[in-house]
C-alpha positions as CSV (number, residue, x, y, z in Angstrom):
1,M,-1.2,-26.8,1.3
2,M,1.5,-26.2,-1.3
3,P,5.1,-25.4,-0.2
4,T,6.4,-22.0,-1.0
5,D,9.3,-21.6,-3.3
6,P,12.1,-19.4,-1.7
7,D,12.4,-17.6,-5.1
8,D,8.8,-16.5,-4.8
9,Q,9.8,-14.4,-1.7
10,A,12.5,-12.3,-3.4
11,D,12.1,-8.6,-3.9
12,V,10.6,-7.3,-7.0
13,E,11.0,-4.1,-8.9
14,F,8.0,-1.9,-9.6
15,T,7.0,1.6,-9.9
16,C,5.7,3.3,-6.7
17,P,1.9,3.9,-7.1
18,R,2.1,7.0,-5.0
19,C,5.2,9.0,-6.2
20,A,6.0,7.1,-9.5
21,T,9.6,6.3,-8.6
22,A,11.3,3.0,-9.1
23,A,11.2,0.8,-6.0
24,R,12.3,-2.7,-5.0
25,A,10.4,-4.5,-2.2
26,R,8.8,-7.9,-1.4
27,F,5.3,-6.7,-2.0
28,Y,3.8,-4.2,-4.3
29,G,2.9,-0.9,-2.7
30,P,4.1,2.4,-1.7
31,C,7.9,2.8,-1.6
32,Q,9.7,3.1,1.8
33,S,9.9,6.9,1.7
34,C,6.2,7.1,1.0
35,R,5.3,4.7,3.7
36,S,7.2,6.7,6.3
37,S,5.6,9.8,5.0
38,L,2.2,8.4,5.3
39,A,2.9,6.9,8.9
40,S,4.0,10.2,10.0
41,T,1.1,12.1,8.5
42,Y,-1.8,9.7,9.3
43,G,-0.4,7.4,12.0
44,G,-1.1,7.9,15.6
45,P,-1.0,6.2,18.8
46,G,-3.5,3.4,19.3
47,R,-6.5,3.9,21.5
48,Q,-8.4,1.6,23.9
49,I,-12.2,1.4,23.2
50,D,-14.3,0.5,26.1
51,V,-17.1,-1.8,25.0
52,G,-20.0,-2.6,27.4
53,R,-20.8,-6.1,28.2
54,F,-23.0,-8.0,25.7
55,E,-26.6,-8.3,26.6
56,P,-28.6,-10.5,24.2
57,A,-31.9,-9.0,23.2
58,M,-35.0,-11.1,24.2
59,H,-36.8,-11.6,20.9
60,V,-37.8,-15.0,21.9
61,V,-41.6,-15.8,21.9
62,P,-42.6,-18.5,24.5
63,N,-43.6,-21.8,23.1
64,Q,-47.4,-22.0,22.8
65,I,-47.6,-25.5,24.1
66,A,-45.5,-24.7,27.2
67,T,-47.9,-21.8,28.0
68,K,-51.2,-23.8,27.4
69,D,-53.2,-24.3,30.5
């Protein structure tokens, strides 16, 4: 594993891919105003999904020697 250089974690300047304004952030992506707009539009509370207990299917054929009389 290679050590990370502190300079690699500095903010970079780029154009926001959504609104085409100049932005400065650590990672490339939507600017802060676009992120907050997207979060308010598409974000929502999390939900809990109930999943039934896993029951493996019986696709096993008995061994022919074990069933031999």
